[in-house]
MIMAR-746490 format. One record per residue: residue in one letter; x negated, y negated, z of N, C-alpha, C in turn. Coordinates in pm, whole numbers, plus 50000, padded with zeros to 5 digits. Each point is the difference from the previous one (the first is absolute). Example, Ala and Ser with C-alpha at 12.3 -4.5 7.8 and 13.67 -1.06 7.14 Angstrom:
// residues 2
A486815056950780500894988150000499104988050000 S500354989549928499184988150006500774989150073 
//
This chain:
// residues 452
M499155011950000500854988150000499124987650000 R500404990249918499274987349998500424991750121 V499014993950063500274992550122499214986950000 L500484990850081499294987750034499495001550142 I498724997150020499435000750133499704985850047 Q500594996550113499814986650057498875000750102 L498984991749978498805000150084499814986450065 R499325000150113499574987550060498485000950020 P499244996949893498545000450010499484987550072 S498724997749995499414988550067500534987049938 P500084989350079500534987449948499284994849875 D498695002449990499304995149881500465007349874 L500325013050014500525007449885501424995549965 V500824997750102501344994949974499924986649927 A499114991350044499844987049936499565001449855 A499125009649973499525002249863501135004949909 V500855008950053501135005049921501014988949973 A500234991550100501014989649987499554988349915 D498704998649977499464988749924500105002949850 P500804992249924500115002549856498684998549926 G499074993050060498704997949935499025011350021 Q500365009750082499135011550024500695012749954 T499215010349979500545013049963499455010550093 A500865005550083499625011050088500555012949941 T499245010650006500415012849942500555009250109 T500635010849953500495010150095498855005550082 A498845002149937498845005350073499534990550108 D500144986949977499634990250103500895001250122 V501275002549975501004999950108500115013550070 A499975010749922500215013450055498975009549938 D498995003550076498945008649948500375014750014 G501215003149957500505013650008500955001850116 L501135006349973501005003050103500275015049996 P500015006750112500165014650003501265004749929 G499835008549900501145005849932500684991049900 V499424988349972500604990549906499094998249879 E500585001749882499264996849877500294985449968 L499054991350030500204985749982499954996249853 D500824990549962500064994949863499054988149991 T498815002349948498994989449995500314989449895 A500955002849909500384990149899500924989350057 F500585002650116500924990550062499234990150085 T500184987249972499354989650079500744998150131 P499315001050114500694998350129500764986850007 V501115000450072500894988450011500154996350147 A499914987050030500224995450137501484997950024 V500485004350115501404998750038500094991150122 P500804989349994500094991150115500735006550117 R499704995250117500675004950120501244991550027 P501185006350017501204992250032499954994950143 V500324987350015499994993650132501414994950026 P500755006150090501384995850022500094986550069 A501084993149975500264987450069500555003050138 A499564992450097500535000550137500015014150058 G498925007449971499845013050063500955010849954 G500564998749880500935010149949499285012449951 D500745008749936499485012849952499304998049867 P498685002949990499284997749874500445009149887 L500755010650031500445009249896501444997549957 S500624989850056501344996349956499904989849888 L500535003649883499924991149884501174990349995 H500845000150103501184991549999499804987250080 Q498784997250042499734987850075498844992749934 P499824987050029498874992749943498685006150047 L499105002249907498685005350031498954991249938 D498884998550068498804994549939499075011649971 F499014997549915499085010749961498574994750007 S499175007450071498624995850019499065008249913 M499174993049921498965006549922498634998150064 A499974995450125498744998550071499305013650007 A498684999949993499245012549993500255009050120 E500294994050116500235008250118501435005350007 D500894995349910501395004450000500355009249884 A499544996949882500415007249879499445014249999 S500605008349917499525013649978499735001949851 V499525011849965499595002849862500635013149955 L500475000249875500565012249942499065005949897 V499825013150007499385007749892501015010849962 R499775006449886500935010649963499245012749967 G500725011150013499395012849972501055010949993 T499545012350001500875011649989499695009850112 I501045005350063499875010450100500705012449947 S499345011450012500605012649955501345002250068 D500985004349922501325002750058499915010450111 D499065009449989499855010550101499514994350133 E499264988949994499424994250120500644986850038 L501084996449930500554986750015500384996950145 T500795008650061500484997150136498864998950098 S499065009449994498904999950097499094988149978 R499724996549876499094988949973500624986750040 V501274998249971500664987550038499984998250151 T500135011250072499994999450146498594998050055 L499025006749937498645000150054499184987549964 L500274994049884499134989149954499844988950104 P501094994750058499824989450099499205004550122 T500025013350029499255005250113498525001549964 L499745004949879498625002249956499284986949969 R500754990249951499404987249964500794988850068 P499444993850103500744989650072500314987749916 D499314998549885500314988549914501215002549911 V500555012350002501205003149922501234995650079 V500754990549942501214995050065501205009049968 G500095004249874501135008249960499825005649860 V500805009949967500025006249868501434998949947 F500144994349879501324996849947500185006049861 A501255002049963500335005049867499594989949893 D499515005249889499714991949881500835005649886 P501344997750005500895006749905499854995149857 V500385008649909500114995949860501124989849989 I499744989349924501034990049973500264999949850 E501264998449964500395001049861500954988849962 S499974996349873500874989449952501455004350010 S500874990350021501435002950015500694999949864 L499815010849926500705001549873501465003550030 T500755003149897501425002750021500375013749948 C501115004950047500565012249944501064996349897 G500375009549922501094997549905499544992649877 G500815000649897499654993749874501054990349950 D500724993550090501024990549958499394988449923 P500694995049898499474988749924500004987350086 P499284989849955499974987550078501364993450009 V500184992850111501214992150020499574985349992 G500314993549888499594986249980498524998949971 D499524987549994498584997849972499434989650096 W498734996849980499324991450096500534985749997 H500644996149892500624986749998501224999650093 D500695011450015501075000850099499434998350141 V498865006350024499334998550130499584985650021 E499474993849896499594986050005501184991250040 R501165002849941501214992350032500455002650144 L500015012650041500455003550134499074994450108 L498744998749967499044994250094500024984749998 N500884994449915500094985449991498644993849973 V499275005949906498654995449970500004985449955 A500974996149921500084986149956500134990750121 G500845003750097500164991950119498744999750085 L499335011350012498755000550075498954990849936 H499885001049869498994992149931500334985150004 A501284996650000500404986050012499564994250134 E499845008750100499534995750133498485001050010 G499345003249890498555001550002499535013150057 L500895010050007499665012950058499775010249888 D498785000349950499675008949888498785008850028 G499504999750123498855008350036498654993549977 A499954987849950498714993549971499164999250127 G498775004849990499084999650112500185011150101 V500945008949977500285010950095499315012749953 A499265006450090499365012849970501025011250015 L500135008049896500985011049997499265013049969 A499805008250101499245012449984500935011549963 V499655007149894500755011849956499125012250026 L500385007950100499255012150035500685011849934 D499375004949893500675010449922498985007349913 T500335002349873499115007649911499134990949915 G500004987250028499264990449918500924993249901 V499604988149959500844991449915499364998449863 N500835000249897499564995949867500604986249973 A499204989750023500504986349995500444996149859 A499315005149898500364996549863501405005249966 H500325012150045501345005549975501054991850073 V499734996450125500954992050077500274986849929 A498934993649954500154987049933500825001349872 R499795010949925500765001949876501495001650030 Q500325007850102501415002650030500694987750060 L499264992150077500574987950057500064988649899 G499135000649899499944989349902499324987550054 R499115001850097499254988750057498735005350065 G499114990850033498735003950058500155005350142 V499005007450042499965005950134498704995650067 T500104995750125498824996250077499515012050079 L498815004849967499425011550068498804995450081 D499995003050127498904996450089499035011750009 A499125001049901499085011349996499014999650115 E499614988150042498994998850105500485005950132 R501294998450030500535005050127500685013549986 S500015005749880500515013649981498995009950059 W500445012550014499175009750073500305014249953 N498945007949984500135014049963499625009050117 P500755010850025499535009950098498715006549953 S499295005750094498765006949968500245010849895 G499154999949898500095010149896500934996849886 V500774989150011500934996149894499304990149908 T499895003649874499384991249902501084992449925 G499594990149926500954991849926500004985950052 R500374990649914499984985950035501414995050028 A500084990550091501304994450038500764995049878 G501285003649991500854995549891499835007649871 Q499135010349999499715007249876500255015050012 F500825003950094500325014250015501075004049898 E500135013049979501005004649903501404996450047 V500894998449904501384996250031500675011550074 D500464997250120500595010550083500864993350109 H500195007250108500864995850109499614986350056 G498694997550016499544987250054500304988349908 T499975002449870500354989549903501474996550012 M500855010250018501424997250025500174991350123 C499315003450108500144992450125499564985549981 A498904997849929499524986449977501014992049919 F500545006049895501014993249918501194995850086 D500505009450080501204997350079499764989150104 A498794999550056499684989750098499984986149938 L499624999349873499864987049934501314994749943 I501085007650010501294994949953500374987350077 A499885000350131500354988350081498824990750025 A498785005449992498814991950035498975000649887 P500334994449882499125001549884498654993250015 Q499884990550093498734992950016499155005750113 A500445010650063499225006050109498695005849945 S499005000950087498705005749963499985014750040 L499945008849902500025014450026498665004850053 I500035007250109498855007250052500255014849970 D499145005849920500185013849953499255009650092 V500735008850066499405010050089500475013849954 P499205007049918500425013049945499895011250102 L500784998850105499955008950114500305014549962 L500895001949903500475013549967499265006249883 R498944993649954499215005949893498955008950066 S500475011650040499275008450093498695005249942 A498995000450086498755006549965499785012350088 R501035004050074499845011250091500075013349924 P499315010350048500095013149935501455004849998 G500445004049883501365005149987501054989349987 G499594987350003500974989149991500424997449856 S501054992349986500494996049869499854985049986 A500464994649888499934985649979501124992650069 L500805007250077501154993650066500025002650150 D498845003550058499985001550144498644996250056 G499924999650129498754996350067500075004750144 L499174993950084499975003450140500254987650084 L500625001950116500324988850086498744992550044 S498895007150010498744993550039499634988949904 D500285001749871499734989349904500914988150023 A501235002650048500904989050033499474992150120 V499435007050098499384993150114498914990649949 A499145005149911498924991849946500554988349919 A501065002449922500584989349917500594989050088 F500725003750105500594990050088498914992250074 T498915006750033498884993050065499414989749905 H499855003749873499544990449899500974988249989 L501295002849998500984989349986500014990750120 R499715005250117499914991250116498834990249983 T498905004849944498884991149971500404989349899 V500755004049898500494990549899500884989450067 L500905004450086500944990850064499284990250092 E499095005150081499344991550098499024990249936 A499645002349873499154990549929500784988049948 Q501345000950002500834988949952500114989250108 P500214987449958500244989550100501245003350083 A499904998350131501075003950090501334993249966 A499944987649955501234992449975500775005149879 S499325006349906500665004449877499925015149980 R499735007250105499765014449991501255007449953 S499835008249896501125008249951499455012049924 L500545011650031499645012449933501215009250009 V500465004749884501125009349993499445013449953 V500335010850071499425013249973501125009749964 S500015004649875501055008749949499515014449994 N500725009050069499615014250010501155008949956 S499905005749881501055008949948499535014550010 W499675004150120499485013350023500295004250145 G499815012850027500235004950135499585014550011 S500205005750116499705014150025501315007749997 F500095009849912501265007049978500165012750083 S498885005250051500085013350058499295000850136 P500625006450099499315002250128498875010149990 E499885006649884498945010049981498624993950021 W499854987249962498694993450006499774993150135 D500955000950090499974992450124499905009450119 F499534994550114500145007350125501464999950043 P500425009650082501405000450043500394987450078 V501284996849996500514988950080499715002850146 G499474990050070499625001750140498525002550018 H499315004849895498555001850007499344986249994 P498964997650078499374986650000499404996049866 G499755009749911499464996749869501054997949893 N501275001250036501104998649905500034986049939 Y500454999149874500174987249931501454995649994 S500915008949961501384996249964500744993150114 D499785004050123500784995150114499134993450107 N498764996849966499024996150101499534985649981 A500434991350090499594985949992498514998350020 A499345009850064498584998850029499115004949886 H500595005549893499165004149886499264987749947 P498715001349967499244988249958500644992149887 F500625006749902500604992249891501174991750051 N500805005650088501124992250053499514988050080 L498885001350069499424988650070499464989749902 V499385004749891499464990949899501114992149933 V501155006549974501154992949943500434988850094 A500095003050129500414989950097498994988650006 S498725003149988498984989550008500044990949877 L500325005749883500104991749880501214990750009 D501105005150052501174991650025499644988650095 R499305003250108499644989950099499094989349940 A499195003949903499104990449935500744991049901 G501275003349966500804991349916500445005749867 A499835013049978500405006149873501435005250008 D500675000049885501315006349986499795013849939 V500355010450074499765013749957501345006449966 L500115005349878501225006649955499685014449961 F500875009250038499885014049964501305005049941 A499895008949902501175006749946500625009050105 A501325000150009500685009250091499835014449955 G499705001949871499835013549947501215004749923 N499855011349933501045005349911500515013450048 C500355000450128500495012450060501464998550044 G500754991649929501424998350031500765013049986 R500995001750084500705012950006500705003649869 Q500454990149923500745003049878499085004949887 C498734996050003499125003249887498554999650045 P499575009050087498644999350052498955004149898 D498864993350005498855004049921499615014350039 G499545007749903499675013950026498875002050100 R499204989650025498895001450095500424997650144 C501224995450024500444996450135500075012550087 A499175000350104499925012050082500354997650146 F500254987450038500494997750136501465004650006 P500355008350097501385005050005501024989050030 N499554989450065500874988550027499114987950027 R500584988250007499294987650030498734998749913 P500164998549870498845000049909499194987150001 I500504989150062499244987550001499095000450122 G498735003149978499075002050110498754991749987 G499185000750101498724992949998500194985149972 A499074994449923500044985649973501234995849922 N500615009249925501234996749928501154996650095 S499845003750128501014996850101499454990750107 H498904993349969499314991650099500854987750036 P500114996750127500784988250036499424986849951 K498704999849967499374987849952499964999449848 A500675009349933500065000249854501455000049956 L500224995249877501325000849938500115013049924 S500985008150036500285012649931501134997349900 I499715003049872500914995749892500725011949938 G501334999450003500835009649930500374994849862 G500775007849925500284996449861501484999449966 V500364989849922501334998949939499814997049853 D501015003349919499934996349859500504985649983 V500014995149877500374986049979501484997450024 N500785010750021501404998450038500185000050152 G498905001050072500054999750145500285013450065 E500035010749920500285013250054498705006950041 R500015005850119498835007350047499705011749906 V498745001549961499615011349916499865012350090 G500395011549949500135011950084498705005150058 Y498874996149941498735004850051499414991050108 S500594988650028499464990850099500135005950141 S498875001650068499995006650131500854992650103 Q500685007850081500824994450108499285001450134 G500334990950093499475000750134500745010350084 P499675000850127499074991550072498545003049967 G499164989850018498575001849981499375006850120 R498755003749984499305007450105499274991050100 L499304989749953499354990950094500994990350061 T500974995849921501094991850053501275004149927 A501095000750071501215006049945500624991849888 R500034986850013500764991649906499234998149868 K499975010449924499404999949867500965006849903 P500074996149873499234989049940500444986450053 D499184989849974500374986450041501034994049905 V499654999649872500874994349897499835008049872 C500864997349904499905006249868499684989549894 A499325004349895499744991649884500295008349874 Y499844993849885500505005849875499015009949938 T500565010449942499205010349936500805006549887 H499375009149929500595008049893500484991449882 F499184990249965500324991149888498915001149894 S500324995749880499014999649893499104987950021 G498695002450007499114989050030498615001549943 S499125006750073498585000249964499685008949881 R500855009749973499735010249898498705007550028 A499655000950127498765006850036500055014849967 F501215005849997500165014249970500615002449863 G500044989549918500515001249864501294992349980 D500324997449875501234992949967501205008250047 G500964993150058501215006650045499895006150139 E498805000150059499845005450134500094988750102 P500775002050108500194989150096498824998250094 D499894987950054499194997750120500875004950114 T499535010050071500925007650083499445003150137 G500855006150083499605003750134499934988050094 T499845002950128499704989050092498624994449968 S499275006949914498744994849946500204986949926 A501104998649927500284987649929500654989850093 A500885004650088500684990850091499024992750090 T498935006850041499054993950094499254988349938 P499385001349883499354988249942500994989149959 V501235003749964501004989649974500184991450126 A500135006650114500124992650127498714992750033 A498865006249970498714993450028499854987249919 G500485000349875499964987849919500854989050058 L501165003650054500854990050065499304994050121 V499355008550080499254995150115498874990949955 A499285003949894498904991749949500514986549952 A501194999849938500574987349956500244991050121 V500585005450107500234992150121498694994650055 R498965008249998498714996050057499344988449925 T500464996849880499414988949925499964987350084 R501094997250070500074987950083500215003050148 W500075012850032500225003950139498925010150041 P498764995450019498955009350044500255005050140 A499185009550044500215006350130499934990150115 A499254989249984499914990050106501334992850023 K500844999449896501304993450012501145009950025 L499815012349955501045010350013499265013350016 S499955005050121499225012150026500615012049929 P499235010649980500595012149941501225005150077 A499964999450132501155004450079501214991249974 Q499784986949989501114990849971500565002249861 L499135002949904500495002449864500775013149993 R499555010250070500765012650004501394997550058 A500064992550109501294997150062500904992249906 L499414990649925500794992049905500575008949890 L499185009149946500485008949894501145008950050 R499865004950122501065008650055501284991950025 R499834988150056501164991950037500784995249880 T499314997449889500674994649882500445010849902 A499635012650024500325010749905501515001449983 E500395003849879501425001949967500445014050042 D500925000750095500515013050046500575007949884 R499675012949994500535008549895500875011250054 S500025001850131500765011250056500634995450130 E499595005750112500544995950129499554985750030 V500704993450088499604986650041498735001050083 G498984992749958498715000950068499175011549946 F499165005450084499055010249958500675013549980 D499545007349896500355014249986498825007149937 Y499985013250010498845007849957499925002049850 D501024996349926499975001049854499344987849937 Y500444988150041499564987549938499124991550092 G499785004350124499354991250095500944988450032 Y499454987949994500844988250025500714995349874 G499715006449885500664996349876499014997249889 T500494994449892499174996749884499454985850014 V498744998449961499374986850011500864989549929 D500104988350063500874989449950499194987149988 P499444997249882499164988149985500724986950031 A501284999149965500754987750030500084997950151 G500245010650073500044999150145498644996450058 I498945005449940498644996850045499714985249979 L500334994849881499764985849972500784991150097 A501245003650027500804991950093499385000150139 A499525011650044499375001050132498714991950005 L499235000149891498754992249996500304985050003 H501054996049931500394985850003500354995850143 R500775008350069500364996950138498754999350089 R499085009049977498785000250079499174987549975 A499904996049872499234988049966500644987650060 K501324999449998500724988450055499794999250150 A500035011550067499835000050144498584995850041 A499035003249913498614996650030499654985649967 A500854993649919499694986249955500104989950115 
//
C-alpha cells in the first residue's frame, strides 16, 4: 500500500524543506525507514502545524485555525510503499522504532470526476453564460482580471481553449507546477479533461490568469493519464500556498478548482484508523486544505459522480460518497444541474464525511462547450460544474480580494444567495441550491454600501 509518512526531523531540515529556494531530498529527511520502500522521486513537503484559536481542538476543522510553518512546529511528508502483508505491523511499529515518525497516512489514488451514461448535451456554454449573468458581472468589472485561477487536473491545452472561446487566454506559466516525473509545458498538454475544466472556468472569468497544475498526469507505476496520488496534491497545494503568500496582502486572490477525488476505500485505511483519509480531519492533506483557506484561497472540489440515480462505475463507497477534501468544511463542494436547473443523476448526494452538509451548492454541467472529447460530446460531470463555479468565484474576486471578503465569507454568501431547488434551505441533493449570480451581485452591493 502506498503511504505518506509524516516526520518531525531536526528544525534545520524542516526549514530546508519549507524554503522554496532550497531543495531537500527524501534521503536528507529519512535515511531509510524499516519496512518502507521510500519514493526518492518525491520531493519532501512541509506541512504546517494547526494552531487553534483560544485553546480549541487543533483537529477540528469547524473552527478558526492558524497554521505555523516555523521550523520547530512544522512537519515533513515523504511517501513510500509498505507491503500489504506487513502493513498493519509496520504502521504500528514505525512511530515506536523511529521517534521522528509522527504518523503514517493513506496516499490514495485520486481520479478525475468523469461521468456515467451517454446522454447528449443539454444546451451549450452560451446558455451557461446567460445563466451566470456574465454580461451583468462584466458590467460590474467582475471578469477575473488579475485573479489567479488554478486548475488541478490533467493539464491544459490553452490553444484549444482559446479557439473554442473565440478569444485569448492568459496562462501563468511561471506559477504553474508539475508533479515530480510529469513532463510537458504549462498550457501545452494534450486536449483532455483538464482542458475542459479550464474552458468551463473561463466562461464567467475570461480574464483570469490560469495556473496549470497537471496533477492527474500520473507518473506512478501502473497509473493512467487520468489519475494520480494524493501525495502529489499535498505538494501542489503547498506550491499554491507559496504562490498566494507572494501576492500583496491587500489584493490577494487565488481560486483552486479540483475536479477529482478518491472513489474507493480500497486505497484508504479503514474509517477510524489514524491513517485514514476519507473521514479524518488530521490527514495531512485535509490540514493543508485548511491552511490554504486560512491563507486566503478559495478551494472548490467536485462533489463527485456517485449519485444514486446514475453512479459512475468506479464508485465503491457503499454510502456517503463525498469524502476527504471533497467534503471539507473549508472548501466548496459542488454538485451538478443542467441548464434547465434539474439535478443530473450522477451528482453525488450528501451527507459528506468530514462535514455532513455537502454538497454546498450546484452549478451547471452536461452542456456543449469545450469539445475536449469531440464534437457533440458534453462538458459533463461535477467535473464541469466545479470549474463553472470556480469561474464565478474568480469573477467576484476581481474586485473583492480575500482582504475584503474572506473565503469563509464568500462561501457563506454563495450558500445564502443560492436558488433553492428542492426543500426550503439545505438538502442533500442540491445543497443550498444553484448558484445565483444576481443574488451574489445584490449581496455585494449591500456589503459595499454598508462599508462606505
